TIDREN-547439 format. One line per field, with one value per residue (C-alpha): residue in three letters; x, z, y. Coordinates in pm, 1 decimal, padded with zeros to 6 digits. Example, Ala and Ser with C-alpha at 12.3 -4.5 7.8 and 13.67 -1.06 7.14 Angstrom:
aa: [ALA SER] $
u: [01230.0 01367.0] $
w: [00780.0 00714.0] $
v: [-00450.0 -00106.0] $
END
This chain:
aa: [UNK UNK UNK UNK UNK UNK UNK UNK UNK UNK UNK UNK UNK UNK UNK UNK UNK UNK UNK UNK UNK UNK UNK UNK UNK UNK UNK UNK UNK UNK UNK UNK UNK UNK UNK UNK UNK UNK UNK UNK UNK UNK UNK UNK UNK UNK UNK UNK UNK UNK UNK UNK UNK UNK UNK UNK UNK UNK UNK UNK UNK UNK UNK UNK UNK UNK UNK UNK UNK UNK UNK UNK UNK UNK UNK UNK UNK UNK UNK UNK UNK UNK UNK UNK UNK UNK UNK UNK UNK UNK UNK UNK UNK UNK UNK UNK UNK UNK UNK UNK UNK UNK UNK UNK UNK UNK UNK UNK UNK UNK UNK UNK UNK UNK UNK UNK UNK UNK UNK UNK UNK UNK UNK UNK UNK UNK UNK UNK UNK UNK UNK UNK UNK UNK UNK UNK UNK UNK UNK UNK UNK UNK UNK UNK UNK UNK UNK UNK UNK UNK UNK UNK UNK UNK UNK UNK UNK UNK UNK UNK UNK UNK] $
u: [-02099.4 -01889.6 -02030.1 -01940.6 -01575.6 -01554.3 -01689.1 -01422.3 -01152.1 -01276.4 -01270.2 -00924.0 -00803.9 -00936.7 -00766.2 -00433.4 -00471.6 -00526.9 -00220.7 -00013.1 -00127.2 -00041.3 00298.2 00369.1 00281.3 00490.7 00793.0 00788.9 00632.1 00862.3 00565.3 00460.8 00792.3 00877.3 01242.3 01189.4 00920.4 00993.4 00828.8 00734.3 00567.6 00301.7 00426.9 00213.3 00393.2 00071.4 00010.8 00368.6 00315.1 -00013.0 00185.4 00419.2 00695.1 00912.6 00802.2 01149.4 01304.4 01044.6 01109.7 01485.6 01432.7 01221.7 01467.4 01802.8 01758.3 01486.9 01611.9 01274.1 01320.8 00956.2 00723.9 00363.3 00326.2 -00002.4 -00055.5 -00383.6 -00577.5 -00646.3 -00272.0 -00167.9 -00441.3 -00570.8 -00628.5 -00805.8 -00564.2 -00253.5 -00056.7 00209.3 00420.1 00696.7 00644.4 00616.6 00915.5 01117.3 01018.6 01070.6 01414.6 01498.3 01374.1 01581.3 01899.3 01855.6 01764.1 01410.0 01106.5 00769.2 00409.5 00239.4 -00127.2 -00338.2 -00705.2 -01034.4 -00952.5 -00607.4 -00488.4 -00562.2 -00878.6 -01079.2 -01058.6 -01149.8 -00921.5 -01110.3 -01000.4 -01257.4 -01328.4 -01493.3 -01776.6 -02035.4 -01928.2 -02185.9 -02092.4 -01962.4 -01742.0 -01618.8 -01519.8 -01341.6 -01151.1 -01055.3 -00926.3 -00729.6 -00558.5 -00483.1 -00341.4 -00122.3 00009.0 00086.4 00250.1 00463.7 00586.9 00565.5 00941.8 01048.1 01248.3 01163.0 00790.8 00766.2 00390.0 00074.5 -00228.0 -00522.3 -00849.1 -01191.3] $
w: [03910.1 03838.7 03485.1 03416.8 03514.4 03307.5 03007.2 03049.6 03085.3 02770.5 02570.2 02703.3 02610.6 02256.6 02228.3 02342.9 02098.9 01808.6 01911.8 01930.0 01583.5 01429.8 01605.2 01491.8 01129.0 01117.9 01269.0 01117.0 00772.3 00505.6 00296.2 00574.2 00552.5 00270.3 00273.0 -00044.6 00112.7 00080.7 00306.8 00196.3 00336.5 00225.0 00248.0 00231.6 00247.8 00337.9 00634.2 00757.1 00735.4 00925.7 01211.3 01209.9 01057.5 00760.3 00480.1 00324.1 00659.3 00722.6 00377.9 00443.0 00775.5 00612.4 00326.9 00500.3 00865.7 00834.5 00494.4 00319.6 -00052.1 -00154.2 -00124.0 -00215.4 -00299.9 -00387.5 -00653.0 -00537.7 -00806.8 -00592.5 -00536.9 -00896.8 -01072.9 -00826.5 -01126.5 -01418.5 -01695.1 -01496.3 -01365.5 -01095.9 -01040.3 -00847.7 -00511.1 -00656.0 -00881.9 -00569.0 -00382.6 -00687.4 -00732.2 -00367.4 -00405.7 -00721.0 -00547.3 -00296.0 -00541.9 -00405.1 -00605.4 -00604.0 -00650.8 -00767.3 -00666.8 -00896.2 -00971.6 -00831.9 -00503.4 -00348.6 -00006.8 00310.0 00424.5 00256.6 -00010.5 -00294.9 -00350.1 -00601.7 -00684.8 -00584.6 -00944.5 -01023.4 -00770.7 -01019.4 -01328.5 -01495.5 -01476.5 -01834.5 -01792.0 -01453.4 -01615.1 -01895.9 -01645.9 -01442.4 -01752.0 -01845.6 -01502.7 -01535.0 -01884.0 -01769.5 -01471.7 -01675.3 -01951.4 -01695.6 -01517.7 -01779.5 -01843.1 -01480.6 -01385.2 -01015.5 -01078.6 -01073.2 -01032.2 -01069.0 -00842.1 -01031.1 -00843.5 -00992.5] $
v: [-02463.0 -02771.4 -02793.9 -02430.9 -02480.3 -02801.6 -02609.5 -02343.0 -02606.7 -02779.7 -02452.7 -02369.4 -02719.7 -02683.9 -02345.2 -02496.3 -02784.2 -02543.9 -02341.2 -02660.6 -02773.1 -02434.0 -02430.8 -02787.3 -02712.4 -02396.5 -02567.8 -02915.3 -02892.7 -02754.6 -02642.9 -02403.6 -02217.7 -01980.0 -01874.5 -01670.1 -01452.6 -01082.6 -00830.4 -00483.0 -00177.2 00068.2 00423.0 00737.0 01073.8 01254.5 01026.3 01071.9 01449.4 01424.9 01268.8 01572.3 01362.7 01453.0 01214.3 01205.8 01114.1 00842.0 00694.1 00704.3 00525.8 00253.1 00203.1 00249.6 00162.0 -00101.7 -00226.5 -00252.9 -00312.6 -00343.6 -00045.8 00017.2 00385.1 00551.6 00813.0 00970.5 01150.5 01459.1 01517.4 01456.9 01655.6 01913.4 02142.3 01979.3 01884.6 01983.3 01686.8 01717.7 01405.3 01584.9 01415.1 01064.4 01125.9 01206.3 00888.5 00667.9 00822.7 00751.4 00393.5 00348.7 00472.9 00191.5 -00081.8 -00097.2 -00203.8 -00032.0 -00133.3 00185.8 00214.8 00432.1 00464.0 00579.3 00408.3 00404.0 00288.3 00488.1 00657.4 00787.3 00520.6 00754.7 01051.3 01262.9 01615.2 01876.2 01974.7 01637.0 01684.6 01810.4 01616.7 01393.8 01022.3 00997.7 01304.1 01175.6 00845.7 01028.5 01245.5 00938.0 00759.4 01071.3 01067.8 00695.0 00743.0 01032.2 00832.5 00521.0 00725.9 00908.1 00592.5 00317.3 00316.5 00364.6 00053.3 00096.0 00039.1 -00337.6 -00372.6 -00168.2 -00176.7 -00029.4 00010.4 00083.7] $
END
């Protein structure tokens, strides 16, 4: 019984020591601080809508009330090209315009995989495509997205997945 309590005390002591070391490093070593760090947020209009929230209002809250100036926005393939060869950038155009009005910067995520579950956002029409045709369709979507946003000054970075 005594050995069990000493073991617990020893583990607790090690835990406290680790916490103290981390606290000490964060507070007393200049290299551990980064005053130039900028925080951003991932924003997904579809997810906001699934929570019965108005996506435009949520974006406004993040940008105006919470003062985020860096956003990661996703351009899921199934939303942009739900009909093969027909691209609709209306929703993303709106959010990029709102970001631009506020001087915000955007990382635009495009590709086979984009943030949020499920990872892959394929349009329904690709389900029965042979692999080579699927790849060609994917590259067509990527080309259309890049061509549409390549000169947009709000898009600071691209996140391209698979």
